[in-house]
Structures are given as C-alpha cells and as structure tokens.
N, C-alpha and C positions, 0 to 999 in steps of 0.2 A: 529673727530675730528677737526674742522675751524671756524676760524675767518680771518673777512675779510672787510678789511678796517676800526678798530674802531682805537677811537682814546678817548681817555682822559688827563682829564687836573684838576687839586688842586687846586684853586684862578688861579691865573694871570700864576699857568704854567703847560706848558702844555707836558705832563709827557711818551703818545704815542700817532705817528707822523703814522696817515692811515697806524695800522697794519694786515696785512694778513699771516698768515698760518697755517699748516695746522699739526695735530701730528696726523700719522701714529698708528693703535693698532698692539695692538701685538709687540711695538717696546719703545722703552725711546731712549727720545729727553731730550739731556738739553739746560738748557741756558746758559750761562753765560756775563760776562761781565761785565763792572768798575760798582761801588756802585752807586748808582740813577740814573744807566741807564735805570730802570722800566721791570725790572727783574722780579719783586716779586706781580708789578701791570696790568702785564701778565696772572701770576699767580693766581693770587688773581680774575682775571676777570671772570675765562672757571672754576673757583666754583661759582663764584654772588658775593659772598663780598666786590668784588669791582664792579662798575655798568658801562658799558663807555657810555659815550654821545653820542657816536652815531656808524655805524658799527653794522652785521651782529655775529652770533654764530651759525654756526651749528654743532646737537652733535644727528648720525642713524634719526631719524625723528622729533627730536626738534627744531625748527628751531626760532631765536632767531633774532628781532632787535631792535635793545640799542636804536635806538630814541624816540621809542616808554616804554608806562611801563612795566614796566618785572613786573610777577603776581605774588604770594607767591606757585602758584601754580605751574606755573615753574619755582624759584627755587628749590620746593622738588623736580619736577622730574627730576632736573638736578643735584643735590645734589644726591641723587641715585644713576646715576649715576659713584662717583667723590669723592672718599678718599682725605681727607685732614691731613698733615702729617705738623707742625707749628716748627719753628723755637727750640720752649720752650716749646715742649712736649701739655700743654692746658688735662692733666692726672687729674680726682676731688680726690682731698687728701682728700675730707671722703669716696672714696670709695676703693674698694681694686683692684689689678689688675687686676684677675676676673673681677669682677662689673664694672670696667672699659669697659670690653673688652666687658661685655653681655648691656650699656646699650642703646646702636643704634639696637643692631638683636633683643631686646626684645620691645624697644617704639619705633619707627619707622616703623622696618623691621617686627613688631606683632609675635616673633620664638619665642618657651618656653622657658619655664626661660631652662629648660635641652637640649633642643638642642642647641642653644645660649649658653650654655657652656659646651656642646662637641667639636665645634667646636672651641669656646677662649680658651679652655687648649691642641686643634690640631697643633694651631695658636702659642702659648705659645713653646709651644714643639722645630715648624718653628724657627724661632726665638730665640732659646738656653734656654730661659727661666719659661722650664718646671715646674721646682722647685720651683716658684716666686709666682702660682694667690695667696695665702693667705696676701701677705706682699702689704702695703700701700706705695702708691708715694715714701715721706719723707723716705723708707728704699733703696729706689735702687740710683744707680748710672746715671750718665746724660747719660749714652750709654747705659745701661737698661729701663730708663724712656722710651729712644728716640724705639725702641723697640716695646715697650713693644702700643705704638703711632700705630707703625708699624703695628704690629699687632693687634688692636682696626682698622685702618683703613680697613682692610684688610679681619673681621668679617662681616663689610659690602658688602661684594662680589660686589667691584666696578668694574666700566670696567676700570678705567682708576685712579689710584695712585696719586696724585701731593704735589711734597713735596718742600719748602721751607725753603733751606738750614740746610737742617735737621741735618748738622752733625757742624756749625758755633759756636755751644757754648759746645765744647766737647772737652779733649785736646786728643792729637794723637794716644794715644791708645784706651781709647773707639768711637773715631773714626770710628778704624778700625771695630770692633764691629757690626755697624752698618749700613759700604759702603760690611762689606762682606753680610750683609740679603741681600743690597740691591741687590748687582749683583746678586746674585742666582735668587732674581724674576727674571730680567734683561732675567737671562737667559730661568727661565721658562715660559717667553714669554709677565707676565702678562705688561699692559700696563700702562706707567710714563712718567711724563713730573716734570723733576727735575732739581730745580734753585743749584746754584752751584758756591763757588769760589774754589774750588776742582780739580785742571787739571791735576791729573794721575789719579783721581777715574772718570772723566768725558771721558778720552779718554782709560779708562778698560769699560765703561759702556753707552756708548752711543751708538745708532744707528743712532745718528745725532744731530746734534751741532747750533744753533741758536746764535749768536753773535749781544747782545747790544747794544748802542750806543745811548746817549742824548734820547730815545726814537723811536730809529731809528733801523732798520732789516741792518746789516753791514755783517750776512755773514746768512747762513740756506745750511746746505750740509749734508756732510757725514766727519765725525773724518779725516778721514784721510786726505782728503784737508784740511780741519781749521788745522792740527797740522804738516802736511806736513815744511818741510823747508823751500824750494820752495813756498810758499801762496806765491803767488805775493801781497795780500794788510799787508801792512807794521804796518797802527793801530795795526791789529790782532799779527803779530810776536811781537808787544811792549807787548804787553798785556801777552798775552803767557809765555814772556822773563822774567816780571815784576813779574807776579804768581811763578813761578815756581823758581824764581835769581837767573837765569839764567846768567841776568846780574849783577848781585852780584857785581864781581868785577870790 
C-alpha cells in the first residue's frame, strides 16, 4: 500500500501537502501528531472515504490517480482489501453482535450464512467475546463494542485494517481491553494502519511511526528512532513529552 504526492483540501484549508508514504504489508504503521495535523484524512483516504484532489495510490495491482474520477468499481475493489474501524464503533443498533459481524461477509462477499456465522464465532472468541453473539450493541461496554467492530472488520478478511483513534472514547481500563487485541493482531502480522494519541501503545505496537504536523510528514521511520532520547527533532521530543506528561512539572 503506497500513496505518492497526495494533496487534499477542505475549502481554503490545505490539509495534506504533497504526502508520499508507504505502508508495509504484515507490519503495523502508527500515525501520530497533534490534532488537525491530517492523520485521519490520510487514513480515510486509504479507504476512499475521502478522495484527495491529486496524487496517486497504489495497492497491489490497483493503481489510482486522484486527479481522475474514482469509479464505484474502484472504490469497491479497494474496500474489499481494507477494513475500517472507527472511533465510535458504528455498529448497527438493531442487529445482534453476530448479526453485525456476518452482515458484510453475507451481503458483500456472498458467503453462506453458516460459513459467515462460523467465522464470526471464531472471531468473537479471538477478541474475548465468545458469549456475546446474541447481545445487542446497547448491552455492551465501549470496550466490548470496539472489539466487536474489530471482529467485524476481520470478518471481511481484509489485507489491511485501518483504525482511526480506536480507543480515544474509552476510559483507561476499557482501552486496555482493545489495545491487547490490537497488540495480538500485530504479533500475528496482520497489516494495520493505526491513528492514535496513545504514545505508550504506539511504542509497543508500531513497526513504523509517521509523525504529521500541519499536513506535512516530519518523521517516517522506526519507533526506536522516533522515541530515542537523542532524537534531534526538538518538535517531536516536545510532542512526546506533552503526550506522556513528562513535562508536567
């Protein structure tokens, strides 16, 4: 997965400035940066929920030129390769947990209900919710609902999972439930791109760190370099210190 020379504006605000990035397969890429830096816009562009005005997007044999019209066929092909997990879960409130997970596989992938249900139950066990298949979203805690959302994304068998601040709406204890699931997926070499403000989690899970500010890439490399005490970039050091409250005194 790779984007080249991508530009995106909202009105008169230039949100992404000539961004070029690659997202290695079987690795976890973590995008960090201050609010409004363009993190979520990049993630949403990878799933074509946002379409930049210019630049290119390459994913296996799918090659997109954002300066040209993106067709529904191209969007569908891309979305079959990517699973999106949002901050606010986006579960169907009128469907059970099991119903939420099998919706995509049966409707989009045309799997049989039996096959989709078998996979869904396996995924629920994987995320620690084996006994919740018949529950409804309003009966779940935030952490449980987010783990269902992750299982739902995995049920589509995507090449990459894209996660936009997946734990920012959760209290610390519930956040930990979700982070453990994501850490396990990373160990299993599931390709992921995660936007997060949690620097401790980023340090643990990332194979690669991207730091954005004002729509520009200020860092693209290994977490060891990003978090190194002798990182020569004072802006990054200041950001890490503020996010981990090292400078509270």
